[in-house]
C-alpha positions as CSV (number, residue, x, y, z in Angstrom):
1,X,167.6,-138.6,113.7
2,X,169.0,-135.6,116.4
3,X,172.4,-137.9,116.7
4,X,172.8,-136.9,113.0
5,X,172.0,-133.4,113.4
6,X,174.7,-132.9,116.3
7,X,177.4,-135.3,114.7
8,X,177.7,-133.0,111.2
9,X,177.0,-129.8,112.8
10,X,180.1,-130.6,115.3
11,X,182.4,-131.9,112.2
12,X,181.3,-129.6,109.3
13,X,182.5,-126.0,108.4
14,X,180.2,-123.5,109.8
15,X,179.2,-122.6,106.2
16,X,177.7,-125.7,105.8
17,X,176.1,-126.4,109.3
18,X,172.7,-124.5,107.7
19,X,172.9,-126.8,105.0
20,X,172.8,-130.0,107.3
21,X,170.1,-128.6,109.2
22,X,167.9,-128.2,106.8
23,X,168.5,-131.8,105.2
24,X,169.2,-133.4,107.7
25,X,190.1,-170.0,113.9
26,X,193.3,-171.2,111.8
27,X,194.5,-167.7,113.1
28,X,191.5,-167.6,115.5
29,X,189.3,-166.1,112.7
30,X,186.1,-168.0,112.5
31,X,185.1,-168.7,109.2
32,X,183.3,-165.8,107.9
33,X,180.5,-167.2,106.6
34,X,179.9,-170.2,109.3
35,X,176.4,-170.5,109.6
36,X,175.3,-171.2,113.4
37,X,171.5,-171.1,112.7
38,X,170.3,-171.6,116.5
39,X,172.6,-168.8,117.2
40,X,172.5,-166.3,114.8
41,X,169.9,-164.6,115.5
42,X,170.0,-164.6,119.2
43,X,169.0,-160.9,120.2
44,X,171.5,-159.2,122.9
45,X,170.3,-158.7,126.2
46,X,173.3,-156.6,127.2
47,X,176.5,-155.4,126.4
48,X,179.3,-156.2,128.5
49,X,181.8,-153.4,128.2
50,X,185.0,-154.7,129.7
51,X,186.7,-155.6,126.7
52,X,185.2,-152.9,124.5
53,X,187.5,-150.6,122.3
54,X,187.7,-146.8,123.1
55,X,188.8,-145.8,119.7
56,X,188.8,-148.4,117.3
57,X,185.4,-148.8,115.3
58,X,183.1,-150.8,116.5
59,X,178.8,-151.0,116.4
60,X,176.9,-150.8,119.9
61,X,176.1,-154.1,119.8
62,X,176.2,-157.5,117.3
63,X,178.4,-159.3,114.7
64,X,180.5,-157.1,112.3
65,X,183.0,-158.8,109.7
66,X,184.2,-157.6,106.6
67,X,184.5,-153.4,105.7
68,X,182.6,-153.2,102.3
69,X,183.6,-150.6,99.4
70,X,184.7,-147.5,101.8
71,X,184.7,-144.2,99.9
72,X,184.7,-140.6,100.2
73,X,182.4,-138.8,98.3
74,X,181.6,-135.1,98.5
75,X,183.2,-134.3,101.8
76,X,182.3,-137.6,103.8
77,X,183.8,-140.8,104.0
78,X,181.3,-143.8,104.1
79,X,182.3,-146.8,105.8
80,X,180.0,-149.9,104.5
81,X,180.4,-153.3,106.6
82,X,178.9,-156.8,106.9
83,X,176.6,-156.5,110.3
84,X,174.3,-159.0,111.8
85,X,171.3,-156.7,112.9
86,X,169.8,-159.2,115.2
87,X,172.9,-160.9,117.2
88,X,176.6,-161.4,118.0
89,X,177.6,-164.5,115.3
90,X,177.6,-164.5,111.7
91,X,174.3,-164.4,109.9
92,X,171.4,-162.3,108.3
93,X,174.3,-160.2,107.0
94,X,173.6,-156.4,105.6
95,X,175.7,-153.6,104.6
96,X,175.5,-151.3,107.3
97,X,176.3,-148.1,106.9
98,X,178.3,-145.3,108.9
99,X,179.6,-141.8,108.5
100,X,182.5,-139.4,108.9
101,X,184.2,-136.4,108.4
102,X,187.8,-137.4,110.0
103,X,188.1,-141.3,109.7
104,X,187.6,-141.1,113.7
105,X,184.3,-140.3,114.8
106,X,181.5,-142.0,113.1
107,X,177.8,-141.7,113.1
108,X,175.6,-144.7,112.5
109,X,172.5,-144.5,109.5
110,X,170.6,-147.5,108.0
111,X,171.7,-150.4,106.3
112,X,172.7,-149.2,103.1
113,X,171.8,-153.2,101.5
114,X,170.2,-155.7,102.9
115,X,168.4,-158.7,101.3
116,X,165.1,-158.3,99.7
117,X,165.2,-159.1,95.9
118,X,164.8,-162.6,94.5
119,X,169.0,-162.0,93.2
120,X,169.7,-161.2,97.2
121,X,167.3,-163.1,98.8
122,X,169.8,-165.4,100.7
123,X,172.5,-162.7,101.3
124,X,174.2,-159.6,101.2
125,X,177.9,-160.1,100.7
126,X,181.0,-157.9,100.3
127,X,182.2,-156.2,97.7
128,X,182.9,-152.1,96.7
129,X,182.1,-148.8,95.9
130,X,183.4,-147.1,92.6
131,X,182.7,-143.2,91.5
132,X,182.0,-143.1,88.3
133,X,183.3,-140.0,86.9
134,X,181.2,-136.7,85.1
135,X,180.1,-133.8,85.8
136,X,178.5,-135.2,89.0
137,X,180.3,-138.1,89.8
138,X,178.1,-140.7,90.9
139,X,178.9,-143.7,93.4
140,X,178.1,-147.3,93.1
141,X,178.1,-150.5,94.8
142,X,179.1,-154.1,93.5
143,X,178.3,-157.0,96.0
144,X,177.7,-160.4,96.0
145,X,174.1,-162.0,96.5
146,X,173.2,-165.0,97.5
147,X,170.4,-165.9,95.5
148,X,169.3,-169.7,97.0
149,X,170.1,-172.2,99.6
150,X,172.9,-174.1,97.6
151,X,174.8,-171.0,98.3
152,X,174.9,-169.7,94.7
153,X,176.6,-166.2,94.3
154,X,176.1,-163.4,92.0
155,X,177.1,-160.0,91.7
156,X,174.7,-157.2,91.8
157,X,174.9,-153.5,92.2
158,X,173.5,-150.9,94.2
159,X,172.8,-146.6,93.7
160,X,172.0,-143.9,96.0
161,X,168.4,-143.1,95.8
162,X,169.0,-139.4,96.2
163,X,172.3,-138.2,94.9
164,X,171.2,-134.6,96.5
165,X,171.4,-136.5,100.0
166,X,174.7,-135.0,101.6
167,X,175.1,-138.6,103.5
168,X,173.4,-141.0,100.9
169,X,171.1,-142.6,102.9
170,X,168.9,-144.5,100.7
171,X,170.3,-146.9,98.3
172,X,168.2,-148.7,95.7
173,X,168.8,-152.7,93.8
174,X,167.7,-152.2,90.3
175,X,165.7,-154.6,88.8
176,X,168.0,-155.8,85.9
177,X,170.3,-157.5,88.6
178,X,172.4,-159.6,88.8
179,X,175.2,-158.1,86.5
180,X,177.3,-161.0,86.5
181,X,176.4,-164.9,86.5
182,X,179.1,-167.8,87.0
183,X,179.5,-169.5,83.9
184,X,180.0,-173.4,83.5
185,X,183.9,-172.8,84.3
186,X,183.5,-171.1,87.3
187,X,182.7,-172.6,91.0
188,X,179.4,-170.5,91.9
189,X,179.8,-170.9,95.7
190,X,182.7,-169.8,95.7
191,X,182.5,-166.5,93.5
192,X,182.4,-163.7,95.3
193,X,183.5,-160.0,96.7
194,X,184.3,-158.1,93.6
195,X,186.7,-154.8,93.7
196,X,186.8,-151.4,92.8
197,X,186.4,-150.8,89.0
198,X,189.0,-149.2,87.1
199,X,188.9,-147.6,84.0
200,X,191.3,-148.7,81.2
201,X,192.6,-146.9,78.3
202,X,190.2,-148.9,76.0
203,X,187.1,-147.2,77.7
204,X,186.2,-150.1,79.4
205,X,185.8,-150.7,82.9
206,X,187.1,-153.7,84.6
207,X,187.1,-155.8,87.9
208,X,187.9,-158.4,89.9
209,X,185.6,-161.4,91.6
210,X,187.7,-163.5,93.8
211,X,187.1,-167.6,93.1
212,X,188.8,-171.0,92.7
213,X,189.3,-173.6,90.9
214,X,191.3,-177.3,91.8
215,X,193.0,-175.3,95.0
216,X,194.0,-172.8,92.3
217,X,193.1,-169.1,93.5
218,X,191.9,-166.7,91.1
219,X,191.2,-163.3,90.3
220,X,188.5,-163.2,87.6
221,X,188.5,-160.3,85.2
222,X,185.3,-158.9,83.6
223,X,185.1,-156.0,81.4
224,X,182.2,-153.6,80.8
225,X,181.8,-150.2,78.6
226,X,178.9,-148.9,80.0
227,X,179.1,-150.7,83.5
228,X,176.2,-152.7,83.1
229,X,176.6,-155.6,80.7
230,X,180.1,-157.7,82.0
231,X,182.0,-159.9,79.7
232,X,184.4,-162.8,81.1
233,X,187.9,-162.2,80.1
234,X,189.3,-165.0,78.5
235,X,192.4,-165.3,81.6
236,X,192.3,-164.1,84.8
237,X,193.8,-161.5,85.5
238,X,196.1,-163.7,87.9
239,X,196.3,-167.1,89.4
240,X,198.2,-169.4,91.9
241,X,198.3,-173.3,92.5
242,X,197.7,-174.3,95.7
243,X,196.3,-171.5,97.1
244,X,192.4,-172.3,97.6
245,X,189.6,-169.8,97.1
246,X,190.7,-166.0,97.3
247,X,188.6,-163.9,99.0
248,X,188.2,-159.9,98.9
249,X,190.8,-159.2,95.9
250,X,192.1,-155.7,95.7
251,X,193.9,-154.7,93.1
252,X,195.5,-150.9,93.0
253,X,198.3,-148.9,91.3
254,X,201.3,-147.3,93.6
255,X,203.9,-144.9,92.8
256,X,207.6,-145.6,92.5
257,X,208.3,-142.0,93.3
258,X,206.1,-140.7,96.4
259,X,203.8,-141.9,99.3
260,X,200.7,-140.1,98.2
261,X,198.0,-142.5,96.9
262,X,196.8,-143.1,93.1
263,X,193.3,-143.2,92.0
264,X,192.3,-146.8,90.8
265,X,192.4,-145.9,87.2
266,X,195.3,-144.4,87.1
267,X,197.8,-145.6,84.1
268,X,201.0,-143.4,84.0
269,X,204.5,-143.8,84.1
270,X,206.8,-144.9,87.5
271,X,204.1,-147.1,88.8
272,X,203.5,-150.7,90.0
273,X,200.5,-152.5,90.8
274,X,199.4,-154.4,94.1
275,X,197.0,-157.5,94.1
276,X,196.0,-158.6,97.7
277,X,193.9,-161.8,98.3
278,X,192.4,-162.8,101.4
279,X,193.3,-166.5,101.8
280,X,190.4,-168.9,103.1
281,X,192.3,-171.8,103.8
282,X,194.6,-169.6,106.2
283,X,192.6,-166.5,107.5
284,X,195.4,-164.3,106.4
285,X,195.7,-161.8,103.8
286,X,198.1,-161.9,101.4
287,X,199.4,-159.6,98.8
288,X,202.3,-159.0,95.8
289,X,204.2,-156.2,94.5
290,X,204.5,-156.1,90.1
291,X,203.6,-155.4,86.8
292,X,200.3,-155.1,85.2
293,X,200.1,-155.6,81.6
294,X,197.7,-153.4,80.1
295,X,197.6,-154.7,76.5
296,X,197.2,-158.5,78.2
297,X,195.1,-157.3,80.9
298,X,197.4,-159.9,83.1
299,X,199.5,-159.1,86.5
300,X,202.8,-160.3,87.0
301,X,204.3,-160.2,90.5
302,X,208.0,-159.4,90.9
303,X,210.4,-162.2,91.5
304,X,210.9,-160.6,94.9
305,X,207.4,-161.4,95.4
306,X,206.0,-164.5,96.5
307,X,202.0,-165.9,95.5
308,X,200.8,-167.9,99.0
309,X,201.5,-168.7,102.4
310,X,205.0,-167.5,102.5
311,X,204.2,-164.4,100.8
312,X,204.3,-160.6,102.5
313,X,201.3,-159.9,104.3
314,X,199.5,-156.7,105.1
315,X,199.2,-157.8,108.9
316,X,200.9,-160.5,110.5
317,X,198.2,-161.1,113.0
318,X,194.3,-161.0,113.2
319,X,193.6,-158.5,110.0
320,X,191.4,-159.9,107.6
321,X,189.1,-159.3,104.6
322,X,190.7,-155.8,104.2
323,X,189.7,-153.2,101.4
324,X,191.2,-150.1,100.3
325,X,190.1,-147.0,98.6
326,X,191.7,-143.6,97.2
327,X,191.2,-140.6,99.1
328,X,191.2,-137.3,96.8
329,X,190.5,-135.3,99.9
330,X,194.3,-135.8,100.9
331,X,195.5,-137.6,97.7
332,X,196.3,-140.9,99.8
333,X,194.9,-144.4,99.9
334,X,193.7,-146.1,102.7
335,X,193.7,-149.5,104.2
336,X,190.4,-151.2,106.5
337,X,190.7,-154.3,107.8
338,X,188.5,-156.6,110.2
339,X,189.6,-157.9,113.4
340,X,187.6,-160.9,114.6
341,X,187.1,-162.1,118.5
342,X,189.4,-164.9,119.7
343,X,188.3,-165.2,123.1
344,X,186.3,-168.4,123.2
345,X,183.4,-169.6,121.6
346,X,180.2,-168.0,119.3
347,X,178.3,-168.0,122.5
348,X,181.0,-166.0,124.9
349,X,180.4,-163.7,122.2
350,X,176.3,-164.0,122.6
351,X,177.1,-163.8,126.4
352,X,179.2,-159.8,125.8
353,X,176.9,-159.0,123.3
354,X,179.0,-158.0,120.3
355,X,182.0,-159.4,118.0
356,X,184.4,-157.8,115.3
357,X,186.2,-154.2,115.4
358,X,187.7,-152.9,112.7
359,X,191.4,-152.0,113.1
360,X,192.4,-147.8,112.7
361,X,192.3,-146.8,109.1
362,X,195.8,-146.7,107.6
363,X,197.6,-144.7,104.9
364,X,199.1,-147.3,102.4
365,X,201.8,-146.9,100.0
366,X,205.0,-148.6,98.4
367,X,208.4,-148.7,100.1
368,X,211.1,-146.8,97.9
369,X,212.9,-150.1,97.8
370,X,209.9,-150.6,95.6
371,X,209.4,-154.4,97.4
372,X,206.9,-153.8,99.8
373,X,204.4,-151.8,101.2
374,X,204.4,-149.5,104.6
375,X,201.5,-148.7,106.5
376,X,200.8,-146.2,109.0
377,X,197.6,-145.1,111.0
378,X,195.8,-142.2,109.6
379,X,197.1,-138.6,111.1
380,X,193.6,-137.9,112.0
381,X,194.4,-140.2,115.0
382,X,196.7,-137.8,116.5
383,X,193.6,-135.7,117.6
384,X,192.5,-138.2,120.1
385,X,196.0,-137.8,121.8
386,X,196.3,-136.4,125.4
387,X,198.5,-136.3,128.7
388,X,201.8,-137.0,126.4
389,X,205.0,-138.8,128.6
390,X,208.3,-138.7,127.5
391,X,211.5,-140.9,128.0
392,X,214.7,-140.2,126.6
393,X,218.3,-141.7,126.7
394,X,216.9,-144.7,129.2
395,X,219.4,-148.0,129.0
396,X,218.0,-150.9,129.3
397,X,220.3,-153.7,130.3
398,X,219.7,-157.6,130.5
399,X,216.6,-158.6,132.2
400,X,215.3,-154.5,132.7
401,X,212.2,-153.3,132.3
402,X,211.2,-149.7,132.7
403,X,207.5,-148.6,133.6
404,X,205.8,-146.0,131.7
405,X,203.7,-143.9,133.9
406,X,201.3,-140.5,133.5
407,X,199.1,-142.4,130.8
408,X,196.0,-144.8,130.9
409,X,197.9,-147.8,129.5
410,X,194.3,-149.5,128.5
411,X,194.0,-146.9,126.2
412,X,197.0,-145.3,124.7
413,X,199.5,-144.8,121.7
414,X,203.2,-145.4,122.0
415,X,205.8,-144.6,119.7
416,X,209.2,-145.8,120.9
417,X,213.0,-145.8,118.9
418,X,215.5,-148.2,120.5
419,X,219.1,-148.2,119.4
420,X,222.1,-150.4,120.2
421,X,225.6,-149.9,120.0
422,X,226.8,-153.0,117.9
423,X,225.8,-155.6,115.6
424,X,228.9,-157.9,116.3
425,X,227.0,-159.9,118.6
426,X,224.2,-161.3,117.3
427,X,222.7,-164.9,117.8
428,X,222.9,-167.2,115.1
429,X,219.4,-167.8,113.1
430,X,219.2,-171.5,113.6
431,X,218.8,-173.3,110.0
432,X,215.8,-175.3,111.2
433,X,213.9,-172.8,111.3
434,X,214.1,-171.8,107.4
435,X,211.1,-173.8,106.7
436,X,208.8,-172.6,109.5
437,X,206.7,-169.6,109.7
438,X,207.9,-166.5,111.8
439,X,205.0,-167.0,113.9
440,X,206.6,-170.4,114.8
441,X,210.0,-169.0,115.3
442,X,208.4,-166.5,118.0
443,X,207.2,-169.4,120.1
444,X,210.1,-171.3,120.2
445,X,212.2,-167.8,120.7
446,X,209.6,-165.8,122.7
447,X,210.2,-162.5,125.0
448,X,211.4,-164.3,128.2
449,X,214.1,-166.7,126.2
450,X,217.1,-164.3,126.5
451,X,218.8,-163.6,123.7
452,X,221.5,-161.4,122.6
453,X,220.2,-158.3,120.8
454,X,216.7,-159.4,121.8
455,X,214.2,-159.2,123.3
456,X,213.4,-156.2,123.8
457,X,210.5,-153.8,123.1
458,X,207.0,-153.0,125.3
459,X,204.8,-154.9,127.5
460,X,201.6,-153.7,127.0
461,X,198.2,-154.3,128.7
462,X,200.3,-155.9,131.7
463,X,199.2,-156.5,135.4
464,X,201.4,-154.9,137.7
465,X,203.2,-158.2,138.5
466,X,203.4,-159.6,135.3
467,X,200.9,-162.5,135.4
468,X,199.2,-161.1,132.4
469,X,201.0,-159.2,129.5
470,X,201.5,-158.9,126.0
471,X,204.5,-158.0,124.8
472,X,205.5,-156.5,121.2
473,X,208.8,-156.8,120.5
474,X,212.0,-157.4,118.4
475,X,215.1,-160.1,118.3
476,X,217.8,-159.9,115.6
477,X,219.4,-162.7,114.3
478,X,222.3,-163.1,112.0
479,X,221.3,-165.6,109.0
480,X,224.9,-166.3,106.7
481,X,226.3,-163.0,105.5
482,X,222.1,-161.1,106.1
483,X,220.3,-160.0,109.5
484,X,217.1,-161.1,110.4
485,X,215.0,-158.9,112.5
486,X,212.0,-160.7,113.9
487,X,208.7,-158.7,114.9
488,X,206.6,-160.4,117.3
489,X,203.2,-160.0,119.4
490,X,202.8,-162.7,121.7
491,X,199.5,-163.0,123.3
492,X,200.2,-166.4,125.2
493,X,200.8,-164.9,128.3
494,X,197.9,-162.3,127.7
495,X,194.9,-163.4,130.2
496,X,194.6,-165.7,132.5
497,X,191.2,-166.8,131.1
498,X,191.1,-171.0,130.3
499,X,194.0,-171.2,128.0
500,X,191.5,-174.3,126.6
501,X,189.1,-171.7,125.0
502,X,191.8,-168.6,124.2
503,X,193.3,-168.2,121.0
504,X,196.7,-166.9,122.3
505,X,198.8,-167.2,119.4
506,X,202.1,-165.9,118.8
507,X,202.0,-163.6,115.8
508,X,205.7,-162.7,114.0
509,X,206.5,-161.4,110.9
510,X,210.0,-160.6,109.5
511,X,210.9,-157.1,109.1
512,X,213.0,-155.7,105.8
513,X,214.7,-152.8,107.6
514,X,218.5,-151.7,106.8
515,X,220.0,-151.8,110.5
516,X,223.0,-149.2,109.2
517,X,221.9,-146.8,111.8
518,X,221.5,-149.4,114.7
519,X,218.2,-148.5,115.6
520,X,214.6,-150.3,115.4
521,X,211.1,-148.3,116.1
522,X,207.9,-149.4,116.9
523,X,204.1,-148.0,117.6
524,X,201.7,-150.0,119.3
525,X,197.7,-148.7,119.6
526,X,196.8,-150.2,122.7
527,X,192.7,-150.3,123.1
528,X,191.4,-152.7,125.9
529,X,191.3,-155.8,123.4
530,X,193.4,-155.1,120.9
531,X,197.1,-154.2,120.5
532,X,198.0,-152.8,116.9
533,X,201.4,-152.4,116.1
534,X,203.6,-151.0,113.4
535,X,207.5,-151.9,112.7
536,X,210.2,-150.1,111.2
537,X,208.0,-147.2,110.4
538,X,204.9,-149.8,109.3
539,X,206.9,-151.7,107.1
540,X,205.3,-155.0,109.3
541,X,202.3,-154.6,111.2
542,X,200.6,-156.8,113.9
543,X,197.4,-156.7,115.4
544,X,196.8,-158.8,118.3
545,X,192.9,-159.3,120.3
546,X,194.0,-159.9,124.0
547,X,191.5,-160.8,126.6
548,X,193.3,-159.9,130.3
549,X,191.2,-160.4,133.2
550,X,193.7,-158.4,135.9
551,X,195.3,-156.0,133.5
552,X,191.8,-153.7,132.7
553,X,191.2,-150.5,132.7
554,X,192.6,-148.3,135.8
555,X,194.5,-151.5,136.4
556,X,196.7,-152.0,133.3
557,X,200.8,-150.9,133.1
558,X,203.0,-150.4,130.5
559,X,206.6,-151.3,130.8
560,X,209.7,-151.2,128.0
561,X,211.7,-154.1,128.5
562,X,215.2,-156.0,127.0
563,X,215.6,-159.4,127.6
564,X,218.9,-159.4,125.4
565,X,222.6,-160.0,127.0
566,X,223.0,-156.1,124.6
567,X,222.5,-153.0,126.3
568,X,219.5,-151.7,124.8
569,X,219.1,-147.5,124.7
570,X,215.3,-145.9,124.6
571,X,216.5,-143.4,122.2
572,X,213.0,-141.9,122.4
573,X,209.3,-143.2,123.9
574,X,206.3,-140.9,123.5
575,X,202.9,-142.4,124.8
576,X,199.9,-140.4,125.0
577,X,196.6,-141.3,126.7
578,X,193.9,-141.4,124.1
579,X,190.4,-140.4,124.2
580,X,187.6,-142.0,123.3
581,X,186.2,-141.7,119.7
582,X,182.4,-140.6,118.9
583,X,180.5,-143.4,117.9
584,X,176.7,-142.0,117.3
């Protein structure tokens, strides 16, 4: 385990070094549980590196999907994730385990959980971690086990074999598993992904398990006094018709007063709660903000939050099966999400030897307006920045673009603030678009379709002559007495590869932002095959997976552009080359 010794010597305080040495496709996402028997154990001969990321998390090879039970324990961040140790498509799933001191540089450990018992013989699927309080807090994992070839799902638990091991390398699954079975009212083949538990005022623990009944998505509530014997509540915590199966539910409190995170069990004043679900039907994630009635154990979304397909999303792009956790070391809530490949078919992933990355971990909090969440890359990411370049007060007239030189555009971090002089000459929002999703409007009004105030933004992963590029941009519309700000990340021109094979969507969302200061900001994390963007300080987020053939490595370019008739000013643009993260 030499790599672990080196990793922790590098990352630990000097006072702890000796201790360690001694102990040492809907949205393009394939259905995460699609079984490809003939491919799932195809061993990788070699790994193609052309589109592998430099600073996003991914293992050296093979398939990954959902982040499971991330947690902070005794000074170490733990990331568990669904992993196929035998191939580059979904199958043979185990809970892979990596550890970090900073959420950016990671060391790989042996799998924490893998099929080995009668209660998980056919699969160890997603779940969550909870830290049980006490003189010596103890982590416990809840996960979904598959018990038979009929896909029967139960909820199991695992605990560390040795709490004195600072890395928690070994986990055991006690014989009193499963803890929870599906009763007759539950579809036992769609009953999975238990949440982090929270402790109520009555001293009972509570968890949610995602499910569906007659197309009605459900967050089924269970209670326990001792964490071992669980009883299903009479009613789900929340449910919504015509939303299909709810995967990977997440439920947590957020403050109305500040951006600090709250422990999942926090129960106090001036808070709201967030319920997030991953919709199996659309392969997007949706959330609502609302009130948790602790007496009735019911969650009621605010009237500004919509359940279902037209609701708020954590990310309007390739981002799924996310999980949050509370980080007490910096008093914040951290969000992890999975970004799948969308380059072609499973056989292509086998050829390249890998599939899937995790998005950059994000701090997440409630916007001061109380209506939506805000997300921003964790501050530790800044440690990878180098070779900073700046632009100040650069005007962009209609049809103009400016190249950002002096960095490595294929692996970069860019922050830009655009300003404009007036909102008087804004194009009208077509009433026929009211029933369309934002990404459909983006496809109609792309980056090359001239508008008035917009489109303007960044051309990322561009070839020199723009045969390939992925634009991330804004357009401002007037809809009656309101302004609608559309944010797009358009992959339609991202590659010259065969378009019949490629999934190249126009991802988009509307940004709820006050334009009184006549400014819009954008941050894009560019990393070879991913462009992860944050609009208006993180009020809208879009992750795109793209696979250029020309705009790779040192042949990639970055431009700021304006294709609207109104002049745009780049008030500030700061861009950095990004160093590779350490992945042992």
